[in-house]
N, C-alpha and C positions, 0 to 999 in steps of 0.2 A: 504493499501501501503506500509504503516512505515515497517508491520509486514512480508512481501514479502522481505520487503529489508534486515532486519536483518537474514531472512532465509537465504538468499543467503551468506549475510558476511559471517555467519558460514559454509558454504557449502562450501566456496569459499575457507576454509584452507585447502580442501582435494585439491584443483586445482595443478596439478604440475607445476613447473616453473624451466626456467636451469636459475640461476641468477651469477651474480661474488659476491665475498666475499664482496666487498665493497656495492654493492645493498643489499648484507643481513642485515647488519648493520646500513645501513642509505637510508631510505626512499626517502629523496632527490635527491640520486643520481643516483637513477630507470630510465632506458632507457623507452622509449615510444615501443622500437618495441623487448622488451626483451623475449624471448622462453616461450610460454605459453601454455599448453595443453588444450585447450578448453572440456569441457566435458559435452555431451549433457544428461539435465533434462528429464526425461520422467515427464509425466503426463498428466491429460485429459484436456480438452480444456479450461476450468477455469485457471487450473493451468498456462499452458501456455498464456492464454490473461494476465496473474498478472505477470508472469516473464518479459512477454516484457516491461509492466507499468512499473517493478522496470529496467530494464535498462535505458526506456526513463529517470527517473528521477535522474539519476545518469550520465547520456549522459554527461554533461560541467563538470564532473570530469580530474582530470589529468594524471593520472594512469588507466595501466588496470585491477587491482583491485580494485580499485574502482569506475570503470565504471562497474564493479563483469561482466567480458567480459570472465571470462573463466568456467561462466553456461550460457548454451543455450537450450531455448524450445524447446522440442523436443515429441510433440503429438503420443500417444499411442492410441490401440485400444479399449480395453475393452468397452469403454465409448462410442466410436464410435459405436461401435457394438449395443450398444444400441438407439442409438439415431436411426441406421439404420433402426433397426424393428419398433421403434419407428413410425416412417414414412412409414413403413409395413404396421400396425394396421390404423394409421389413414385414408391410401387408402382404405383398404381392411377389415376392421371389421365394419361391424355395429349393433346393436342391433336391430335394425328395421328389419332386413334381416333374422328374423329366420324361416320363412317360404319360403325363396328362396332356393332352394336347389341348393350345392355347395358354397354356399356363405363361409368366413370363420365363421362366428359367426353361423350358420346352422352345420357346420362339429362338429366346440368345443360344441353343445348342441346336437350334435349325438353321439358322445364319449364320454358324459359327463364329459369334464375337468372343473370342476367349480372355478378353480383355474387362469383362464384367464382369464385376463382385459383389457381394451383397456391398460391401462397404464402402459408401460414396464417396469419401475421403479419400481412396485409395487412387481413384481416378474417375474424377466426378464429370470431366467429357467425356468420356469415352460412356459412361452410364448415360447419361445425358442425352446423348445421338442414338444410343442403343432403346430408350425410353420415348423417343419421339420415333424413331420409327415405326416401334411399336402400337404407338396414340394412332400414328396418321395410317398401319393400317387397320386400325378398331374403326375406325370414322370412314375409309372406305367401305370395308368387309358389313357394316351395319346399315351404310347407304345402301349398298346392294341390296342386302336382303328386306329392307324395308319397302325399297322400291321395286322388288320383286326381278330385279334383274342378274344376270348369272356373269359377265362382264361389264367392264368400263366402254364396251363397245356395244353392247345388247340395248334392246329398245325395254324403256321404261313402259309399264304398264299403268303407271297411273298418273302418266300425262294427258290430258285429255282428250279427245280427238277436234282435230281443225287448229290448233292454239297455232302450230305455223303460221296461220292467216291472222292472227292476232298484230296489233303495235306491240309493241317493247313495253310501254309501262302495265301493259296487261303479262306479258310474259313475264317479267320482272316479277308481280304480283303475285304471278301463279307460283315462280320457284321459291319468292318469300314460304307462303304458305306452307308450299310441300315440305320445306323443311324446318318449318314451325311444328308440324304433325311429326317428324322424324325426332325433333329434340321434345317434344311432350312426350312420346313415347318410350325414349330411352334414357335422355339424363333427366327429368324433374318428373319430381312426383304430383300425380294427382288429386288435388285437395283431397276430393272423395276416397281414395285410394289412402293415403294419410289417417285421414279419421278413422274408418276400417280398420286400418293396421295397430291403433293406437287403442282401439277398443279390445280389440282380439288380443285374449292371452296366451294363446298357441304360435309358439316362435316357430313351427312348422308349415304355418301356414301364410301366404302373403297377405292377407286382406280380406282375398275373395273367397275363403275358403279351397282355394286350390293348395296342392305341396308345391313346394319352393323349388324354383331350378339352380339350383349351385352354381352349373357350370353359366348360364343368364348373367348372375348376378356378379360374377367374378368380372367377365367382361363388361359389363355397364357401369363395373363400381372404377376398374382400372380405367377405362373413358374417362368418367367424373374426372378420377384423382392427375389424371397426366394432362389433359383439357386443361384444369386450373394450372395446374404447373408451366405449361405451354404459353398460356394466356399472358402469365407473368413475364417470362422471358421476353415474346414481343413486346409486351408493355415496356420493360427497361431496353429496347433497342430502340424503339420509336422516342423514348424519350414522354412517356406519358403518366405524370406522377397521379393523376388521379387513379389511373386503373392498378399503378404497384399500390396506392395503401388500401383499394376495396380487397387485392389480393391476401392484403393481412387479414382483413376479418375473416375468410374465411379460413386462414391459416391457422387463427387463434382457435377455433371449434375446432379443427385436427389435432394442433398439437394439444386442447385439452383432452381429447379421446385417444392420444397416443402419451398421454403423463406427458411430455415435454412441458416441465412445468416454468422455465428459463424464459424459454420463446414464447412460450403463452403469454410472459407479465410484460416479455416485451413488445407482443403485439398488442396486450391490453393500455400499457404507457403510450404508445405511438397514436393510439386511437383517443384517448382520451386528450394526449396532449391538441392533436388538431380538432378535436371538436368542441372542448372546452380552456382549456390550459394555456395555451398560447396565443401570441399577440397576435396579429394580422400578418405580420413581417417575417415573424419565424414562422408562421405556421406557412408560409409560401416559401421560404427556405428550406420548409422540412420537405415539401411535394415534391417540388421542384429543383432544389438542388440536390438529385442524388444520384447523376448519370452523369459523364463524364466520357467526349469524344474525340479520340485521339487521332484518329483519321481523315475525319470532316464526312459528308457527304450523310444520305437519311438511312437511317437503320442502321447505325454505328454506334450508338451508344453503348456505353459498358455501366456496368457498377462502379460505384468509387472506393468501394473496399476491394473491389477484383482489382480494378487499377495500383489500389496501394501495394496489393500481394507483387504483381508486377515489377514494380519500382523496386518494391526489398527484395527480390530477386534479383534484377538488374546491380543494385545495391552490392549485392554481397559478391557477386561475381566480381565487382571491382576490386571489395575486399581484399579478397582472395588473392589477388596480385600480386599484393606487397607480402605473403607468406606472413612471416614472425615477426615484420617491420611495423606492426599498425599500431598505431597509437590512439585515444580519444579522439586528438583535437585533427589527427590524421584520416579519421573514418565522419567526423563532421567535417571535414572538407570536402569530402567522396560525397556526400551526400548531398549538399549544397552547389556542385560544379557537375556533378554527371549529369543533368541533362544539358546545361552549356555544352558540354563537351560531347555529347550525342548530338546535339545541334549543329556545332564547328564539324565534327568529322561528315557527316549528310551534307553539307553545303560544300566541304571540300569535295567531295566527292561528286558533285555534280559538280562543278570548276575544272576538274580534270576528267570527266566526262566516263566515272567511271561506272562499273556495274551495279547499280544499285542493289539493295538488300529488298527483297519481295518482301511486301509483307499480308501479302495472298498464303491461305495455306491453300496449299492443291487436297483437294477432298475426293477419298472413289464416289464415283457412281453406286447408289442405293437402290436406283430401280429394283434390281433384281431382287435386291432382299427385299423389300416393300411388295414386290409380288410374291415372293415365299409367306410373308405373313400373310397375306392376303387371302391366298388360295387356301392357306390352311386353316386356318379363321373361317371359311367358307367352307370345307371341306367339315369341321368339325361343328358345323350349323349352332354356332353359338349365340349367336341374335334371336334365334327362333326358338320362343318357351317352350320347353317341355318338360314337364312336374318330374321331379324324382330324381334328375340330373345330379352330379356333383362331380368336384375333383377330390379325390382322398386327401391330398395335402389341405384341402381348403373347405372340408366339410361343415361349416359355422358360417358360411357368409353369408350375411344379409343382403337384404336387399337396396340398401342403400348406404355410402357411405357415413353417413351420419346417424345411421340405426341405433347405434353405441355411445352417441352422446347422450350424456345422465344430465340436463335442462335443472332440475333441482340442485347437481353439487354446484354446475358451471353457474348458477345463480348466486346460492350462497358464497362460493370465493368471491365475487366480483363483487358483493355487495361486500366484504368482509374490505377487499381493496381499495374502495370506493371511499370508505371510512378511512382506512387507514391515510390515504394521500389528501382526505378532506381536512385533517386535526395538522398538518403543519410537516410528512415526513416528504421530504425531499424526493420527489420523482426523477429528477432530470439532471 
């Protein structure tokens, strides 16, 4: 904790103040309500927890500077994405399901993704790419099943006759209506079904008195879970702060179900700050200053904490070059000059017309893998409700990812947290 206090003391010198001349010269005459522009300090969950701990250590100090109020914690999104995909792998990935068609591990073996493991922190990008392919395969297979098509080139039996003669607006409305029916059928719970399911005490039925289809439940639940992740990734790339914050609302419920109490708390504090506690300026900063674009252009935004991970990796590679000769002063100098040296190297290469370092990753075409996933899901007919089916490794798969959500327990927890922070506990 002492290290975190020292870090905040160092960062506090960059916090802008509005001081009178006598306040600048004499610390003892500084006013309690001096104009101080608080700056959000982004990081992962552990960093935010340590920032709040440093604030608690200095809580009884006299001045805002001594209480370190110029820096406040702001949870960022890259490490949250890692935790979110870890929840997905914990729920849907089992090495015992190699022979169960349509499960995540079986699909991994089908397309030979050997670098995919259950541990998301081991190779996040490989696991994310695999989950995205599985998600796209589920979307295509669900659409083909719902529209009565054998493949993407076959005729859709749900298209009204003569629609090719209609104008463009009518075609768009028809398409949106058809997609809406697909979403209602596979992704959303109808109110009548939800009420019947709550009233029905028998977990073996789906609310209509029919037996559950565990295979169908597994496929639709994975589709919901993976789409939530994919939407968040797309929101980050587009710099859509509102959509990212909306993702945290769903994530808070899923973290509660998965008993990830620390990220559940971070999600609560983020929502509480934006809805009630932040000033308009800080609220705008928290929502929209979550992204960094290193290369320019649309769809190329990155999470702030991910960029920091890249910078840390680059700085460590510079430090390794000096071997045992490094010192605190040398490390500080490397940290301050590494981006400048990087720019100098870049401009020098342009002047001597050297071959520039490519910023693009050459990725293999995944169309073949996607087609394999779609065919496998179609052959297993996972999106056709067939009672009494189940995967042996996932026998207790419910009809929705929020079925295990304990509303009473969550309400009790969130009520306690609201009381704690209402009586003066430092949340940021």
